[in-house]
N, CA, C and O atoms as a DFTB+ gen file, in Angstrom:
280 C
 N C O
     1  1     267.454      -5.952     102.563
     2  2     267.222      -4.266     102.664
     3  2     267.208      -4.268     103.971
     4  3     267.268      -5.292     104.652
     5  1     267.131      -3.162     104.391
     6  2     266.469      -2.759     106.281
     7  2     265.571      -2.267     106.104
     8  3     265.438      -1.806     104.970
     9  1     264.494      -2.081     107.047
    10  2     264.062      -1.002     106.912
    11  2     263.874      -0.112     106.986
    12  3     264.811       0.317     107.659
    13  1     262.542       1.558     106.520
    14  2     263.035       2.318     107.219
    15  2     262.787       2.601     109.020
    16  3     262.640       1.575     109.684
    17  1     262.748       3.856     109.718
    18  2     262.670       3.685     110.595
    19  2     260.891       3.620     110.929
    20  3     260.460       2.754     111.691
    21  1     260.265       4.299     110.483
    22  2     259.131       4.142     110.112
    23  2     258.253       2.837     110.356
    24  3     257.398       2.532     111.187
    25  1     258.681       2.376     109.565
    26  2     258.394       0.594     109.252
    27  2     258.859       0.284     110.651
    28  3     257.975       0.051     111.476
    29  1     260.150       0.245     111.048
    30  2     260.023      -0.422     112.294
    31  2     260.071      -0.005     114.023
    32  3     260.368      -0.414     115.145
    33  1     259.371       1.465     113.007
    34  2     258.651       1.681     114.821
    35  2     257.107       1.091     114.712
    36  3     256.479       0.775     115.723
    37  1     256.566       0.978     113.380
    38  2     255.493       0.840     112.879
    39  2     255.286      -1.379     113.308
    40  3     254.259      -2.050     113.209
    41  1     256.260      -1.700     113.609
    42  2     257.068      -3.140     113.794
    43  2     256.499      -3.283     115.286
    44  3     255.583      -4.041     115.606
    45  1     257.412      -2.165     116.402
    46  2     257.363      -2.362     117.362
    47  2     256.380      -2.078     117.887
    48  3     256.236      -2.326     119.084
    49  1     255.755      -1.688     117.414
    50  2     254.302      -0.821     117.538
    51  2     252.965      -1.898     117.653
    52  3     252.086      -2.029     118.504
    53  1     253.237      -2.534     116.483
    54  2     252.261      -3.598     116.395
    55  2     252.514      -4.903     117.542
    56  3     251.603      -5.521     118.093
    57  1     253.934      -5.128     117.731
    58  2     254.401      -6.345     118.208
    59  2     254.137      -6.351     120.298
    60  3     254.225      -7.049     121.309
    61  1     253.787      -5.009     119.780
    62  2     254.127      -4.725     121.793
    63  2     251.951      -5.299     121.806
    64  3     251.347      -6.273     122.254
    65  1     251.471      -3.860     120.956
    66  2     250.291      -3.919     121.032
    67  2     249.471      -5.888     121.059
    68  3     248.671      -6.137     121.961
    69  1     249.842      -7.067     119.961
    70  2     249.764      -7.697     119.984
    71  2     249.796      -8.746     121.043
    72  3     248.862      -9.492     121.340
    73  1     251.447      -8.700     121.786
    74  2     250.999      -9.609     123.160
    75  2     250.859      -8.647     124.241
    76  3     251.318      -9.103     125.288
    77  1     250.310      -7.287     124.369
    78  2     249.687      -6.601     125.357
    79  2     250.481      -6.206     126.173
    80  3     251.659      -6.348     125.845
    81  1     250.219      -5.598     127.462
    82  2     251.186      -4.872     128.520
    83  2     251.310      -3.175     128.342
    84  3     250.789      -2.528     127.433
    85  1     252.309      -2.526     129.681
    86  2     251.381      -1.320     129.344
    87  2     253.072      -1.007     128.975
    88  3     253.760      -1.956     129.351
    89  1     253.721      -0.117     128.458
    90  2     254.882       0.148     127.129
    91  2     255.293      -0.204     128.606
    92  3     255.445      -1.408     128.816
    93  1     255.524       0.757     129.797
    94  2     256.555       0.657     130.831
    95  2     256.765      -1.077     131.094
    96  3     257.815      -1.270     131.706
    97  1     256.132      -2.168     130.824
    98  2     256.473      -3.863     130.709
    99  2     257.350      -3.600     130.144
   100  3     258.162      -3.900     131.018
   101  1     258.304      -3.054     128.863
   102  2     258.252      -3.817     127.849
   103  2     259.967      -3.020     127.847
   104  3     259.984      -1.972     128.493
   105  1     261.013      -3.328     127.352
   106  2     262.756      -3.227     127.445
   107  2     262.331      -2.943     125.952
   108  3     261.723      -3.688     125.183
   109  1     263.007      -1.159     125.664
   110  2     263.324      -1.428     124.358
   111  2     264.573      -0.607     123.911
   112  3     264.556       0.573     124.262
   113  1     265.582      -1.005     123.243
   114  2     267.290      -0.812     123.414
   115  2     268.087      -0.778     122.536
   116  3     267.635      -1.667     121.814
   117  1     269.189      -0.312     121.906
   118  2     270.033      -0.071     120.659
   119  2     271.530      -1.264     120.857
   120  3     271.935      -1.394     122.012
   121  1     271.989      -1.763     120.157
   122  2     273.019      -2.082     120.798
   123  2     274.162      -2.481     118.926
   124  3     273.448      -2.436     117.924
   125  1     275.531      -2.769     118.691
   126  2     275.738      -2.781     117.826
   127  2     275.151      -4.229     117.464
   128  3     275.166      -4.598     116.290
   129  1     274.641      -5.038     118.464
   130  2     274.461      -7.194     117.863
   131  2     273.549      -6.689     118.951
   132  3     273.650      -6.592     120.174
   133  1     272.730      -6.437     118.165
   134  2     270.800      -6.321     118.736
   135  2     271.100      -8.332     119.525
   136  3     271.436      -8.455     120.703
   137  1     270.973      -9.094     118.972
   138  2     270.399     -10.033     119.337
   139  2     271.232     -11.115     119.980
   140  3     270.695     -12.178     120.292
   141  1     273.133     -10.796     120.298
   142  2     273.900     -10.932     121.342
   143  2     273.189     -10.132     122.641
   144  3     273.034     -10.665     123.739
   145  1     272.762      -8.675     122.298
   146  2     272.122      -8.237     123.726
   147  2     270.872      -8.471     123.936
   148  3     270.382      -8.211     125.034
   149  1     270.142      -8.998     122.937
   150  2     269.426      -9.674     123.991
   151  2     269.141     -10.947     124.573
   152  3     268.795     -11.281     125.706
   153  1     269.344     -11.496     123.649
   154  2     269.942     -13.562     124.151
   155  2     271.102     -13.002     125.062
   156  3     270.521     -12.622     126.078
   157  1     272.491     -12.753     125.209
   158  2     272.832     -12.718     126.418
   159  2     273.136     -11.873     127.763
   160  3     273.574     -12.149     128.879
   161  1     272.693     -10.725     127.114
   162  2     272.748      -9.978     128.055
   163  2     271.710     -10.060     129.312
   164  3     271.803     -10.245     130.526
   165  1     270.428      -9.765     128.143
   166  2     268.982      -9.615     129.050
   167  2     268.483     -10.825     129.453
   168  3     267.719     -10.887     130.416
   169  1     268.990     -12.290     128.520
   170  2     268.745     -13.229     128.881
   171  2     267.354     -13.592     128.527
   172  3     266.811     -13.675     129.628
   173  1     266.487     -13.850     127.648
   174  2     265.830     -13.662     126.561
   175  2     266.061     -15.122     126.352
   176  3     267.094     -15.762     126.152
   177  1     264.620     -15.520     126.470
   178  2     264.806     -17.252     126.462
   179  2     263.856     -17.236     124.724
   180  3     262.738     -16.722     124.757
   181  1     264.168     -17.581     123.868
   182  2     263.369     -17.842     122.457
   183  2     262.694     -18.514     122.571
   184  3     263.368     -19.353     123.169
   185  1     261.511     -19.036     122.462
   186  2     260.272     -19.656     122.390
   187  2     259.351     -19.365     123.985
   188  3     258.217     -19.791     124.201
   189  1     259.854     -18.873     124.568
   190  2     259.379     -18.758     126.224
   191  2     259.033     -17.622     125.850
   192  3     257.864     -17.518     125.476
   193  1     260.133     -16.076     125.812
   194  2     259.419     -14.692     126.090
   195  2     258.611     -13.991     124.806
   196  3     258.027     -14.773     124.056
   197  1     258.555     -12.850     124.569
   198  2     257.926     -12.240     123.532
   199  2     258.818     -11.111     122.968
   200  3     258.857     -10.020     123.537
   201  1     259.343     -11.297     122.150
   202  2     260.581     -10.144     121.555
   203  2     260.983     -10.092     120.175
   204  3     261.079     -11.283     119.880
   205  1     261.240      -9.497     119.274
   206  2     261.701      -8.933     118.458
   207  2     263.202      -8.086     118.256
   208  3     263.846      -7.657     119.213
   209  1     263.600      -7.945     116.878
   210  2     264.617      -7.477     117.109
   211  2     264.821      -7.123     115.149
   212  3     264.553      -7.883     114.218
   213  1     265.374      -5.724     115.109
   214  2     265.279      -5.238     113.230
   215  2     266.559      -4.943     112.900
   216  3     267.388      -4.726     113.783
   217  1     266.831      -4.905     111.760
   218  2     268.086      -4.293     111.399
   219  2     267.933      -3.099     111.238
   220  3     267.065      -2.627     110.504
   221  1     268.979      -2.251     112.083
   222  2     268.417      -0.434     111.404
   223  2     270.086       0.290     112.645
   224  3     271.289       0.087     112.481
   225  1     269.654       0.776     113.309
   226  2     271.343       0.499     113.935
   227  2     270.937      -0.419     115.361
   228  3     270.963      -0.192     116.571
   229  1     270.549      -1.585     114.481
   230  2     270.028      -2.826     115.517
   231  2     269.314      -1.918     116.763
   232  3     270.008      -0.949     117.073
   233  1     268.555      -2.001     117.224
   234  2     267.386      -2.059     117.861
   235  2     266.271      -2.867     118.148
   236  3     265.558      -3.143     117.183
   237  1     265.903      -3.383     119.429
   238  2     265.803      -4.750     119.870
   239  2     264.341      -4.219     121.546
   240  3     264.220      -3.374     122.433
   241  1     263.829      -5.082     121.153
   242  2     262.116      -4.813     122.499
   243  2     261.911      -6.582     122.233
   244  3     261.956      -7.394     121.309
   245  1     261.558      -6.509     124.318
   246  2     261.565      -7.924     124.549
   247  2     260.330      -7.608     125.591
   248  3     260.211      -6.385     125.650
   249  1     259.391      -8.253     126.414
   250  2     258.716      -7.766     127.419
   251  2     259.071      -8.586     128.688
   252  3     259.081      -9.815     128.766
   253  1     259.263      -7.997     129.335
   254  2     259.825      -8.470     130.826
   255  2     259.336      -9.413     131.543
   256  3     258.269      -9.502     132.150
   257  1     260.114     -10.035     131.434
   258  2     259.621     -11.288     132.330
   259  2     260.520     -11.697     133.935
   260  3     261.702     -11.353     133.950
   261  1     260.029     -12.321     135.075
   262  2     260.964     -12.179     135.831
   263  2     262.631     -12.961     136.091
   264  3     263.398     -12.797     137.039
   265  1     262.786     -13.799     134.907
   266  2     264.066     -14.190     134.980
   267  2     265.036     -13.179     134.080
   268  3     266.258     -13.162     134.229
   269  1     264.321     -12.331     133.116
   270  2     264.724     -11.541     132.477
   271  2     265.549     -10.427     133.349
   272  3     265.249      -9.949     134.443
   273  1     266.574     -10.190     132.597
   274  2     267.940      -9.238     133.001
   275  2     267.923      -7.364     132.967
   276  3     269.036      -7.085     132.523
   277  1     267.410      -6.468     133.150
   278  2     267.393      -5.304     132.112
   279  2     268.484      -4.443     132.111
   280  3     268.530      -3.505     131.315
């Protein structure tokens, strides 16, 4: 079951606080397939980068790194 909008927002805010940085150092977006967008388009590296995605209207966030593409 998908989480509510407020639960997803809380997840993202908690995640960003946990891994630090200013909000401008993070990329947040929506896509029909958030996982594919995150890994294939933005070059996110699992186990290296900090990021998460949630099922809603498919939203994702990741901390911007030198190798990621915005």
